[in-house]
C-alpha positions in Angstrom: 107.1 91.8 112.4 104.2 90.3 110.6 104.4 89.8 106.8 102.3 91.8 104.4 101.1 88.7 103.1 97.7 87.6 103.6 95.2 84.9 102.3 94.0 86.1 98.9 92.4 83.2 97.3 88.9 81.5 97.6 89.3 78.5 99.9 87.1 75.4 100.4 85.2 75.3 103.8 87.0 74.1 106.8 86.6 70.5 107.4 85.2 70.3 110.9 85.0 66.5 110.8 88.7 66.1 111.0 90.7 66.7 114.1 92.5 69.9 115.0 95.9 69.8 116.6 95.6 72.6 119.4 98.5 73.0 121.9 97.3 73.8 125.5 95.6 77.0 125.9 98.0 78.4 128.6 100.7 79.7 126.3 101.9 82.3 128.8 101.2 85.8 129.8 101.3 87.5 126.3 101.1 91.3 126.8 98.1 92.9 124.8 99.0 96.3 123.7 96.8 99.1 124.6 94.2 100.1 122.0 95.3 103.9 122.2 98.5 105.6 122.8 99.2 107.2 126.2 98.5 111.0 126.2 101.0 111.7 129.0 101.1 114.9 131.1 99.5 117.9 129.5 97.0 120.7 130.2 93.3 120.4 130.8 92.0 123.8 130.0 89.1 122.6 127.6 86.2 120.5 128.1 87.0 117.6 125.9 83.7 115.4 126.4 81.7 118.5 125.3 83.8 118.7 122.2 83.3 115.1 121.4 79.6 114.9 122.1 77.9 112.4 120.0 81.1 111.0 118.6 81.4 107.2 118.4 84.5 105.9 120.4 85.5 109.2 122.0 88.5 107.5 123.8 90.2 107.4 120.2 90.0 111.1 119.8 91.0 111.9 123.4 94.0 109.8 122.9 95.0 111.0 119.5 93.9 114.4 118.5 94.8 118.1 119.3 92.0 119.7 120.9 91.0 123.2 119.9 88.6 126.0 121.0 87.9 128.8 118.6 85.5 131.7 118.5 84.5 130.7 115.0 82.0 127.9 115.5 81.8 126.8 111.9 85.5 126.2 111.8 85.6 124.4 115.0 82.8 122.2 114.1 84.4 121.3 110.9 87.8 120.6 112.6 86.3 118.0 114.7 84.2 116.6 112.0 87.3 116.2 109.8 88.9 114.3 112.5 86.1 111.9 112.5 86.3 111.5 108.7 90.0 110.9 109.0 89.3 108.0 111.5 86.7 106.6 109.1 89.3 106.4 106.5 91.7 104.4 108.5 91.6 100.8 107.1 93.5 97.9 108.3 95.1 95.9 105.5 97.7 93.1 104.8 100.3 96.0 105.0 98.9 97.3 108.2 97.0 100.6 108.3 96.3 102.7 105.2 94.4 105.8 104.8 91.7 105.4 102.2 90.1 108.1 100.0 86.9 106.6 99.5 85.0 104.7 102.2 84.0 102.0 99.6 86.1 100.2 97.2 86.9 101.4 93.7 88.1 99.6 90.7 91.4 101.7 90.1 92.8 101.3 93.4 96.1 99.7 94.5 95.9 96.3 96.4 94.3 96.9 99.6 92.3 99.9 98.5 95.1 102.7 98.5 94.9 105.6 95.9 98.0 107.6 95.9 96.5 110.8 94.5 95.8 112.4 98.0 98.5 110.5 99.8 100.4 113.8 100.5 97.3 115.3 101.9 96.7 112.3 104.1 100.1 112.5 105.5 100.0 116.2 106.2 96.6 115.8 108.1 97.7 112.8 110.0 100.8 114.0 111.2 99.1 115.6 114.0 97.8 112.3 115.4 99.5 111.0 118.6 99.7 107.2 117.3 102.4 106.9 114.9 101.4 103.5 113.7 99.0 104.9 111.3 101.2 106.7 109.1 104.3 104.5 109.8 102.3 101.7 108.0 100.7 103.9 105.3 104.1 105.5 104.3 105.7 102.0 104.1 102.5 100.8 102.1 103.6 103.4 99.4 107.4 102.9 99.7 108.0 99.3 100.5 104.7 97.5 100.5 101.8 96.7 98.0 101.4 100.3 97.2 105.0 100.4 95.7 104.3 97.2 93.7 103.8 96.8 89.9 100.8 98.2 88.2 99.4 97.5 84.6 100.4 100.4 82.3 97.1 100.8 80.8 95.0 103.9 79.9 92.7 103.1 82.7 95.4 103.1 85.3 98.0 105.4 83.7 99.8 104.0 80.7 102.9 106.2 81.6 103.8 104.4 84.8 104.2 101.0 86.0 103.8 101.1 89.7 101.0 102.1 92.1 102.9 104.8 93.9 103.3 106.6 90.6 99.7 106.1 89.3 99.1 109.8 90.2 101.4 112.8 91.1 102.6 112.4 94.9 104.9 114.6 96.9 106.3 111.6 99.1 109.5 112.9 100.4 108.2 116.3 101.3 105.3 114.8 103.3 107.6 112.4 105.1 109.9 115.3 106.3 106.8 117.5 107.2 105.5 114.5 109.2 108.9 114.2 111.0 108.9 117.9 111.6 105.8 117.4 113.8 106.6 114.0 115.6 110.5 114.6 115.7 110.9 110.9 114.6 113.8 111.6 112.0 115.0 108.0 112.5 111.9 106.9 110.6 112.5 109.2 107.8 116.2 108.6 107.5 115.5 104.9 107.3 113.3 105.3 104.3 115.7 107.5 102.4 116.5 104.9 99.9 112.9 104.3 99.1 112.4 108.2 98.9 115.2 108.5 96.3 113.8 105.6 94.2 110.4 107.4 94.3 111.8 110.7 93.1 114.1 109.0 90.5 111.0 106.9 89.0 109.5 110.0 87.6 112.5 110.4 85.0 110.6 108.9 81.9 108.4 112.1 82.1 111.3 114.4 82.4 112.1 116.6 79.3 115.6 117.4 79.1 115.3 120.0 76.5 113.2 122.1 79.0 114.3 120.6 82.2 110.9 120.0 83.5 108.6 117.2 84.0 105.3 116.7 82.0 102.0 115.2 83.3 98.6 114.2 82.0 96.0 116.4 84.0 94.1 113.1 84.8 97.0 111.7 86.6 97.3 114.8 88.6 93.8 113.9 89.8 92.3 116.3 87.6 90.1 114.5 84.9 88.7 117.4 82.9 90.6 120.7 82.8 90.9 124.0 80.7 94.0 122.2 79.4 92.5 118.8 78.6 89.5 120.5 76.9 91.9 122.2 74.5 93.1 118.7 73.2 92.0 115.9 71.3 91.0 113.9 74.4 89.3 116.0 77.1 89.5 113.1 79.5 93.0 111.7 79.0 94.5 114.4 76.9 96.3 117.7 77.6 99.5 116.3 78.8 102.0 119.1 79.4 104.4 120.9 81.7 102.5 121.9 84.7 103.2 123.7 88.2 102.1 120.5 90.0 104.3 117.7 89.4 107.3 120.0 88.9 106.8 121.6 92.2 106.4 118.2 93.8 109.6 116.9 92.5 111.2 120.4 93.6 109.8 119.8 97.2 110.9 116.1 97.2 114.3 116.9 96.1 114.7 119.5 98.9 113.3 117.1 101.3 115.8 114.3 100.3 118.5 116.9 100.5 117.6 117.7 104.1 117.8 114.0 105.0 121.1 113.4 103.4 122.4 116.4 105.2 121.3 115.1 108.4 123.0 111.9 107.7 126.1 113.8 106.9 126.2 113.1 103.1 126.5 116.7 102.1 127.9 115.9 98.5 124.7 114.0 97.6 122.6 116.4 99.4 124.1 119.4 97.1 123.3 117.2 94.1 119.6 117.2 95.0 119.6 120.9 95.8 121.1 121.6 92.3 118.3 119.5 90.8 115.6 121.5 92.8 117.1 124.9 91.7 117.3 123.8 88.1 113.4 122.8 88.3 112.9 126.2 89.9 114.8 128.3 87.3 113.2 126.2 84.3 109.7 126.6 85.8 110.0 130.5 86.1 111.5 130.5 82.5 108.8 128.4 80.9 105.7 128.3 83.1 105.7 131.7 84.5 103.5 134.1 82.4 105.2 137.6 82.9 102.2 139.5 81.5 99.5 137.7 83.6 101.6 137.1 86.6 100.9 133.5 87.1 102.2 130.1 86.7 100.5 128.1 83.9 100.2 124.8 81.9 102.2 124.5 78.7 101.0 122.0 76.2 103.6 119.2 75.4 102.2 118.2 72.1 101.8 120.6 68.8 103.2 123.3 70.8 106.7 124.0 69.3 106.9 127.5 70.6 106.0 126.4 74.1 103.0 128.8 74.4 101.3 128.9 77.9 97.8 128.4 78.1 95.8 131.7 78.2 93.7 130.4 81.3 95.0 130.7 84.7 94.2 127.6 86.9 94.3 127.4 90.7 97.2 124.8 90.4 99.3 127.9 89.6 99.4 128.4 93.5 101.2 125.0 94.1 104.8 126.2 94.0 104.1 128.1 97.2 103.2 124.9 98.9 106.9 124.0 98.7 108.4 127.4 99.0 109.5 127.2 95.4 108.0 130.3 94.1 110.3 133.5 94.4 109.1 136.5 96.4 108.8 138.6 93.1 105.9 136.1 92.0 103.6 137.1 94.9 101.4 139.3 92.4 99.8 136.0 91.4 98.0 136.2 94.7 95.9 139.0 93.6 93.9 136.6 91.5 92.6 134.8 94.7 90.4 137.7 95.7 89.7 139.0 92.3 86.0 138.5 91.3 87.0 137.6 87.8 89.8 135.4 89.0 89.3 132.7 91.6 87.0 134.5 94.0 83.6 132.8 94.5 81.1 132.5 97.6 82.0 128.8 97.8 85.5 128.8 96.2 88.2 129.3 95.2 87.4 128.1 91.6 89.7 125.7 89.9 90.0 127.9 86.9 89.6 131.8 86.8 86.1 133.1 86.0 87.2 135.1 83.1 88.4 131.9 81.3 86.0 130.7 78.4 86.3 127.3 80.0 84.9 128.4 83.4 82.2 125.8 84.5 82.4 124.2 80.9 80.3 120.9 81.1 80.7 121.1 84.9 76.9 120.3 85.5 77.1 117.1 83.4 78.7 115.2 86.1 82.1 114.2 87.7 84.8 115.2 87.4 85.3 118.6 85.9 88.1 121.0 87.2 87.2 123.8 85.0 85.6 125.9 87.8 84.1 123.9 90.6 85.4 124.4 94.0 87.5 121.3 94.7 88.7 120.7 98.3 92.0 118.9 97.1 93.1 122.2 95.4 91.7 124.6 98.0 93.9 122.6 100.6 96.9 123.2 98.6 96.0 126.8 98.0 95.6 127.5 101.8 98.9 125.8 102.7 100.6 127.7 100.0 99.0 130.9 101.3 100.0 130.2 104.9 103.5 129.8 103.5 103.5 133.2 101.9 102.1 135.1 104.7 104.4 133.5 107.4 107.6 132.6 105.7 107.8 135.2 102.8 108.5 138.9 102.9 105.6 141.1 103.1 103.6 141.8 100.1 100.4 144.0 99.3 98.3 141.4 97.6 96.7 139.2 100.5 97.0 139.3 104.2 95.9 137.2 107.2 92.4 138.4 106.8 92.2 136.8 103.4 93.5 133.5 104.8 90.8 133.5 107.5 88.1 134.4 105.0 89.1 131.8 102.8 89.4 129.0 105.6 86.0 130.1 107.0 84.5 129.8 103.3 86.0 126.4 102.9 84.6 125.3 106.3 81.0 126.7 105.3 81.5 124.8 102.1 81.6 121.6 103.9 78.1 121.3 104.8 75.0 119.4 103.6 71.5 119.9 105.2 73.1 122.2 107.9 75.6 119.5 109.0 79.3 119.1 108.4 79.8 117.1 105.2 82.6 116.8 102.5 82.2 115.3 99.0 84.2 115.6 95.8 83.5 119.1 94.3 81.2 122.0 95.2 79.5 124.5 93.0 81.5 127.8 93.4 78.5 130.0 93.5 75.6 127.9 95.0 75.2 126.1 98.3 75.4 122.6 97.0 77.9 119.7 96.2 78.1 119.1 92.4 79.9 115.7 92.6 78.2 113.7 95.5 77.3 110.2 94.6 75.3 108.3 97.2 77.4 105.4 98.7 80.5 106.8 97.1 81.3 110.5 97.8 80.4 110.7 101.6 83.1 111.9 103.9 85.4 112.1 100.9 89.0 112.0 102.1 90.8 113.8 99.4 91.9 117.1 101.3 93.2 118.6 104.3 91.5 120.9 106.8 92.8 120.3 110.2 96.4 120.8 109.3 95.2 124.3 107.8 93.8 125.1 111.2 96.8 124.1 113.2 99.8 125.2 111.1 98.0 128.1 109.3 95.3 129.7 111.3 96.8 129.0 114.8 100.3 129.3 113.4 101.9 126.2 115.0 104.8 125.9 112.5 106.8 122.8 112.8 110.5 122.9 112.9 113.4 120.5 112.4 115.3 121.4 115.3 114.4 121.4 119.0 111.8 124.4 118.7 108.6 125.3 117.5 107.5 128.6 115.9 104.1 130.3 116.7 102.8 132.6 114.1 99.1 132.9 114.2 96.9 134.2 111.3 93.8 134.6 113.5 91.6 137.8 113.0 92.8 140.8 115.2 89.4 140.9 117.0 89.7 137.3 118.3 89.9 137.5 122.1 90.9 133.8 122.6 91.8 130.7 121.1 93.5 127.4 122.3 95.3 124.4 120.9 95.6 121.9 123.7 97.9 118.9 124.0 99.1 119.0 120.4 101.4 116.0 119.9 104.8 117.6 119.0 108.3 116.1 119.1 107.0 113.5 121.8 105.7 116.2 124.0 102.4 117.9 124.5 102.2 121.3 123.2 99.5 123.9 124.4 99.2 127.2 122.7 96.7 129.7 124.3 95.7 133.1 123.4 93.7 135.0 126.0 93.4 138.6 125.6 92.3 139.7 129.0 92.7 136.2 130.9 89.0 135.7 131.3 88.5 132.9 128.8 90.7 130.3 130.4 91.8 131.7 133.7 95.5 131.2 133.2 96.7 134.8 132.6 96.3 137.3 129.9 98.2 137.1 126.5 99.9 134.3 124.5 100.9 131.4 126.6 102.6 128.1 125.8 102.8 124.9 127.9 104.9 121.8 127.3 103.6 118.5 129.1 101.6 120.8 131.3 104.3 123.2 132.4 104.4 126.8 131.2 107.4 127.6 129.0 106.5 131.0 127.4 104.4 133.9 127.7 104.0 137.3 125.8 101.3 140.1 125.8 100.6 140.1 122.0 100.3 137.8 119.0 103.7 138.3 117.4 105.5 135.5 116.1 107.7 133.7 118.6 110.0 130.6 118.8 109.8 128.3 121.8 112.4 125.7 122.6 111.2 122.2 122.7 113.7 120.1 124.5 114.0 116.4 123.2 112.7 113.5 125.2 113.5 109.9 125.2 110.5 107.9 124.1 109.5 104.5 122.7 107.5 103.8 119.8 104.4 101.9 120.2 104.6 98.2 119.9 103.5 96.6 116.6 100.4 94.6 116.6 98.2 92.5 114.2 94.6 91.9 113.8 94.2 88.3 112.8 90.5 88.4 111.9 90.9 91.2 109.3 90.2 90.1 105.5 89.6 93.5 103.4 90.1 91.7 100.1 87.4 89.2 101.1 89.5 86.4 99.6 90.4 83.2 101.4 90.6 83.1 105.1 89.4 84.5 107.7 85.8 84.2 106.6 82.6 85.5 108.5 79.2 84.0 108.7 76.2 84.7 110.8 72.9 83.0 111.8 71.1 85.8 110.2 72.0 89.0 108.3 69.8 91.8 106.9 69.8 91.9 103.1 71.6 95.2 103.0 74.4 94.3 105.3 77.1 91.5 105.2 78.9 89.5 107.8 82.0 90.0 106.0 82.0 93.8 106.5 82.6 93.3 110.1 86.2 92.0 109.3 86.9 94.2 106.3 89.5 96.4 108.1 87.2 99.4 108.4 85.1 100.7 111.3 82.8 103.6 110.9 79.2 104.1 111.8 77.3 105.6 108.7 74.1 104.6 107.3 75.4 105.1 103.7 77.8 103.7 102.8 78.0 100.9 105.5 80.5 98.5 106.7 78.5 96.3 109.2 76.7 93.2 109.9 73.3 93.5 111.6 70.6 91.0 112.5 67.8 93.4 111.5 64.7 91.3 110.4 65.8 88.2 112.3 63.3 85.8 113.4 65.6 84.5 116.1 65.7 85.7 119.8 69.4 85.8 119.6 71.7 85.8 116.7 75.7 85.1 116.3 78.5 86.5 114.1 81.3 84.0 113.6 84.8 84.2 112.1 86.6 81.1 110.8 90.4 81.6 110.6 91.2 78.5 108.6 94.3 77.8 110.8 94.5 78.6 114.5 95.9 81.6 116.1 96.5 82.9 119.7 93.6 85.0 120.9 94.1 87.4 123.9 92.6 90.7 122.9 89.3 90.8 121.2 87.9 94.3 120.3 84.1 94.7 119.0 82.5 97.8 117.9 78.7 97.7 118.1 76.4 99.4 115.6 73.6 101.5 117.0 71.6 103.7 114.4 69.1 104.9 117.0 66.3 103.0 115.5 65.9 99.3 114.7 69.5 98.4 115.5 70.7 99.1 119.0 73.7 98.5 121.3 73.2 95.1 122.9 72.4 94.5 126.6 74.8 91.7 126.8 77.0 89.6 124.6 79.1 86.4 124.9 82.4 85.8 123.1 83.1 82.1 122.4 86.0 80.1 120.6 85.9 77.0 118.7 87.1 73.9 120.7 89.2 70.9 118.9 85.9 69.0 118.6 84.1 71.8 116.7 81.9 72.9 119.6 81.7 76.4 120.8 82.6 77.5 124.4 82.8 80.7 126.3 86.3 82.3 126.1 87.9 81.5 129.5 89.5 84.3 131.7 87.6 87.3 130.3 88.2 90.8 131.5 86.0 93.2 129.8 86.0 97.1 129.5 83.4 98.4 129.6 81.8 95.6 131.9 78.5 95.8 129.9 78.0 97.4 126.4 77.7 101.1 126.2 76.6 103.0 123.2 79.5 104.4 121.1 82.0 102.6 123.2 84.8 100.1 121.9 84.3 96.9 123.8 87.5 95.1 124.8 88.0 91.6 126.0 91.2 90.6 127.4 91.7 86.8 127.7 94.4 85.4 130.1 95.8 83.0 129.5 95.6 83.3 125.8 93.6 80.7 123.9 94.7 79.0 120.7 91.8 78.4 118.4 90.7 78.7 114.6 87.3 80.3 115.3 85.7 83.1 117.2 81.9 83.9 117.8 80.0 86.8 119.2 76.5 86.4 120.4 75.1 89.9 121.2 71.6 90.0 122.7 69.0 92.7 123.6 66.5 92.2 126.6 63.7 93.0 124.2 65.0 90.7 121.5 65.7 93.5 119.1 68.2 93.6 116.2 72.0 94.3 117.0 75.0 95.0 114.8 78.8 94.9 114.6 80.9 97.3 112.5 84.2 95.7 113.6 85.3 92.5 115.2 88.9 92.2 115.8 91.4 89.8 117.5 94.7 91.8 118.2 98.0 90.4 118.8 101.1 92.1 120.1 104.1 91.5 117.8 107.7 91.9 118.7 109.6 94.7 116.7 112.8 92.9 117.2 111.6 89.7 115.4 111.0 89.0 111.6 109.2 85.8 110.9 108.9 84.6 107.4 107.4 81.5 105.7 109.8 80.2 102.7 107.1 80.8 100.2 103.9 82.6 99.6 102.4 79.5 98.2 103.3 75.8 99.1 102.3 73.3 96.5 100.7 70.1 98.3 99.1 67.0 97.2 96.1 65.3 99.0 97.2 62.3 101.1 100.9 63.2 100.6 103.7 65.2 102.7 105.3 68.4 101.7 108.1 70.4 103.2 107.5 73.8 104.6 110.6 76.2 105.4 110.7 79.4 107.6 113.3 81.7 108.9 113.5 83.7 112.1 115.7 87.0 112.4 116.2 89.2 115.4 117.7 92.5 116.1 118.8 91.5 119.6 119.6 88.2 121.3 116.2 86.4 122.0 114.8 83.4 123.1 111.9 82.4 120.6 109.5 79.5 120.3 108.4 78.8 116.7 105.4 77.0 115.9 103.7 75.9 112.5 99.9 76.3 113.0 97.9 74.3 110.4 94.2 73.8 109.4 92.2 70.9 111.0 93.1 67.5 110.1 96.7 68.5 109.2 99.8 67.5 111.0 103.3 68.4 110.9 106.8 67.1 112.4 109.8 69.5 112.8 112.9 68.6 110.8 115.6 68.9 113.2 115.5 70.4 116.6 112.4 71.9 118.1 111.2 73.8 121.0 112.7 77.1 122.4 115.8 78.6 120.4 118.2 81.4 120.9 118.4 83.8 117.9 121.1 86.5 117.5 121.4 89.3 115.1 123.1 88.3 111.8 122.5 84.5 112.3 118.9 83.6 111.1 117.1 80.6 112.5 116.2 78.4 109.7 113.3 76.0 110.1 111.7 73.0 108.4 108.6 70.9 108.9 107.1 67.9 107.1 103.4 68.7 106.8 100.9 65.9 106.1 97.9 66.8 104.1 94.6 65.0 104.4 93.3 62.8 101.5 90.0 64.5 101.3 91.5 68.0 100.3 90.1 69.2 96.9 92.1 70.0 94.1 92.6 73.8 93.9 91.9 74.5 97.5 94.1 76.9 99.2 94.5 76.6 103.0 96.4 79.0 105.3 99.6 78.1 107.1 100.6 80.2 110.0 104.1 80.6 111.4 103.8 81.8 115.0 107.1 82.9 116.6 106.7 83.5 120.4 109.2 85.8 122.2 110.1 84.0 125.6 111.2 86.2 128.5 111.9 84.6 131.8 110.2 81.4 130.8 106.8 83.1 129.6 105.6 84.2 126.2 105.5 87.9 126.0 104.7 88.7 122.3 103.7 86.6 119.3 105.1 87.4 115.7 103.4 85.6 112.8 103.5 85.2 109.1 100.9 83.5 106.8 101.1 81.6 103.6 99.0 79.4 101.6 99.1 75.6 101.0 97.5 75.0 97.5 96.3 71.4 96.6 97.6 70.6 93.1 97.4 67.7 90.7 99.8 64.8 91.3 100.4 63.0 88.0 102.0 60.0 89.9 98.6 59.3 91.3 97.4 58.2 87.9 98.1 54.8 86.6 98.2 55.3 82.8 98.1 58.1 80.3 94.7 58.1 78.4 95.1 61.1 76.4 98.3 63.0 75.3 98.4 66.0 73.0 101.8 67.3 71.9 100.1 70.6 70.7 101.9 70.1 67.1 98.6 70.5 65.2 98.5 66.6 64.4 95.9 64.3 65.9 96.6 63.2 69.5 98.2 59.9 70.3 95.7 57.1 70.6 94.6 56.4 74.0 96.5 53.9 76.1 94.4 51.1 77.5 94.3 51.0 81.2 
C-alpha cells in the first residue's frame, strides 16, 4: 500500500534540459479502480435523479448515499444538502482520505488539515456511505497516521496533550464500533484494537484518582467560552473541571473496547474495561449529578475543595445518554429540553439554560461563545442521546417521539440562509440568523451530524452487532408514508418503507422491509421490529492513490497554468478537495484570459504511471462555463507535450456537473500532465480537481528506506527499499527518478517472487546531476508492479526525497574555522 509520506518541501524547478529516463509506455494492462462503489441489487421505488436535481456529480451520490423520501420537505431538503456538505469535506491527503471540519485551512489543524474535535460526528455521519475507503483512511489517520503524531504542548494547541488525536476530546472507539455496526466489517475494527486501547489510555494524565473522573478544559471540548470558563480567571482557556463530556466519551470508549475484546475471545480484558466504565458511571453519578436540579453538571477542578457543582445547567449534561451511560432514574433531566426557561428556543436548543445569568453573555461579540447560542455540534449530541432515551430506555414521562421530531425539524429549519439550506458555526437561539458565520471560513461547516439523526433516529434504523437490524421509527403518528432506500447495511442494501394505505409507493400497505431488492418483512403498523440480515461474502474496495495531489502545496507535484484569474490558483486544482462553491473556492479558472485557449499543467518531479485521469470542471453559470472540448497531454522525454494515446472517455464530451474520466490503455509513464479545455466561444473555463488515479495492491507494502536521502551534486548515493507481501506474488520493482538522474540496481533486477514473511530488500546506486542546487529536494518514487500472467495488474508506490547537501570533500582547503570557544577564530589558511 502507498506510504503516507509525500513531498513536503520546496523544490527547485525541474530541469527540462536534461534527459528523462522513461521506460516504454506499454507497461501492461493495469486495472483502473472504478470511481464509485457498485450499488448492487436493490429497490427502485424513488426518483433518484429528482432528489439530486442540481447536484454536481450526481453519480457519486447515487453510488454512496441512502435515499430517503419524507413528508417533511424541510427535513428532506436538509438531508440531501448535508450529504453535499459531507462530500465537500472529503479531502485527499498523504494519509489518504480525511474528513475536514472547515473547507479552508486553519492554523491549529493536524498535518493534512484534520481537526479531531468533531471526528466522532464525522464517523457517525459517514458510516452510512457505501464506499468504505473514506472512513477506513480517516480512522487510520487518527489512529495510525499523521493525526496520531506528536503535537506541540502549547497553550494554542492544548498544553495538556502531546499528540493531535488528543488535542480535543474524541470518542474514538465508540465511533469505530458504531461504524462497524452499520457496515458489518468487524475485522477492520478488531484490527485497530491496539490503537484504540492506546487512544483510551492516553487520557490518563487527566484522570483524577481521588474522584475517579477525568478533567478537561472547556476549550478542548471544542467549547471556547462557556458558563464554566466565564467563572474562572481565564474565560477562554480556563474553567478546567470534571465534565460530563470526556467522562462519557471514556465510558463509551471503554465499553466499545470491551465489545471488541469479547469478540476476540479475551473476556478477562473485556471485563477490566467494563469495570473501568462502571466506575466512571458510578463516580459521575456521585460527583456530577445534581440531585436537586436533576442534571449532570460541570464541577470546577481548581479552587473548589468541596467539589461544588456549577449552578448552571449546560447542554453537555445530555451527553451521557449518547453512550447509554445515564441510568433510567436520571431521565427527569430531559424535562429541561422543552422548558422555556431551560434549553427550549425557537432555533435551539441553547447551549446553556435560559435561567442562567450567563445566558447569551458576550454572545454577540463574536465567536465562539457557548453561553446560549444554538450549536449544531451539541444539537447533534442531544438528538442522538434523545433517540437512545426514547428507543432503548424504559418509558418516561418527560419527552416523547413528538419532541424528537419537533427538535429535529427545528434543527433543519435552523440550517437555512436566504431561504436555502446552509450550516455555519452557531445560530442565534431566538432569531433566524447565524451568529458565527465568517465569509470564506464558516460556509458548509462540517462539525455536526444530521443524516445519522434522520436514519438512526427519525426513521429508526438501529444498527446491531449481530446479523439483524432493529426498526423503531420516531416519526409523527400522522405521517402516511416515508422511505429509506438502499441503505448500505452489513454489505446488503436495506430498504424500509412505511405506506399506510399502499398508495404512496404501490408496494402494499404497512411497514415493509427489503434486502437487496427482495421483501423480507412486513407488518401493518410502526411497532418496533427486528429483521434478520444474513451475512454475505464481500470484498473490500481496492486501494488507490492520486499521484497529482499535493494538499500541503510543498514540493512536488506542482501546478501551473497559461493564465489564472487573480482570485483563483492553479494549485487549488490538486489540493485534494473538490467542491463547487463560489466562496470559499478550490479551483483554477482562466477567467479574464486574453488567450483563445488556456492550459493547466502538473509537474510530478519524477515519473509515474498514468492510466486513469479524472477532471472536475467548474461551472458558475456565469463567466466560467463547462468546456465544449478538452485535450489531455503528457510530457515526453524531450520535454514536448503530446496527447495521451489510447484514451477512452466518459462522458465522451464534457457535461455540466459530471466527472470526466479518461482511461489510458496502455498506461503511460510520464512526469507531467496537461489539460487544455476550450469553449467554442473562447470563454473562460475552470477546474476544481485534476487527478491521476493508480490502483494499488492491498497485498503489497512498498517502502523506501528513508524519508530523505542525502545526495551530493555530481556524485552517487545509495537508495534502499523493501517490498513485503501477504501472499506469494510476482512483483516488478522500479526506482523512478527526476530528469537527468540515473540509477543502476545493486544485485538482481527484473521480476521477483515475494512470499509472506520474507521481504524483498532492494538497492540502487543513484547518480545525481552536477547542476543540482544545494538545498534542492527532488522526489524519488518506488513503483512496485504486481505481475499476473505476465501482465502488470496493479502499481503500488512509495515516495521520498533526495536532498542536495554540502560535500566538504569538494573544497580544497579550509579558509575559515571557528571552534565556537569564544576565542578569535583560527587564521585563514592560504589556498
